[in-house]
C-alpha angles and dihedrals in degrees: 000000000000117000088226124053111197122210127181096266104018144019128229121214109207105172096108103045130072093220112069131197107293142174093257094061093045091049094051093044091052098039106044118103113262116166130180094263093063110114103165132039134182129196112198114210097009099190100179094358091250099139094045090050091051091050090049089054091048100047149035092228108150095212123046112168133178132192123207129173100192114088097220095042090050090053090047093051093049091049092050093046092050095051094048128094089246100055091128091061100041128082133165125206119209101221146102111266097240092059092041093052092046093051094046092048091051087055089046091239116157138180129223093211127025121183134181139177090198133197110268116169117098123232096269089073096053121144130204090254107097096194091050090049091054091049096045111031128084094221087072089059117358121213088245094054091045094052095041089052092048091051090057096055107026113108118243093259094031131128128225117201130189141166116217139158114280088239090065095049100101095044093047096047091045092053090046093050091049087057094048095257111131129204110245103164139016137184120196111208126210125183091217137345093268100055133073123258108273103173136036129195115211137190124199136184138169088258123088109226137156106281116249105218120200136173128210126193112194103198138017087202135343109319093351105113127204122246090245093055093046091049091050097049106026094100089062115029114078095222100043 
């Protein structure tokens, strides 16, 4: 895999971090709600900084922050932020999310949009690669800790968006509801028409609303993308 992933309006260096540019991050960055009134954005577990960069391209938000615990991923995010056209609006904190959320809440700082492509494999799937473990496993940041932190720093009318495996849907939404975050929108993602849903994108807020349920199919066959997927990602991928 190339050390540089080039998009239409920015490039992502990915030589330092264990987690490379992937479809999940691109999907969430393109799908999450981002209206003109959004002034502050947070990406939890930035990795390469991909999602924050996409949200900078999509919006005029004055403040686009990221938080990353891994040393190398933090350096990678900062590098990618600094070389982008939106360096003046992008900033990455080197911290674990629990401490970050606690500190921000003490200062009464909130965000209008919070997004995360969180770790999701449990410990039984661990590899020998420590950085990859941190990026991918829930014991680095549990769903409960993620949601409780979000509740502390999400603005009253704010939106929280994630992408998780379908298998984690019930657990994640139950934890969110327990913490007074309510599902407002979902998108069930299939690789092609013949396979089962593997991923789901979710949006939560403090408001209880009827859930908008969407479905996205990525390909009709290998390397033949659906109109919906092209429309969602064409502002980013070079060849869309």
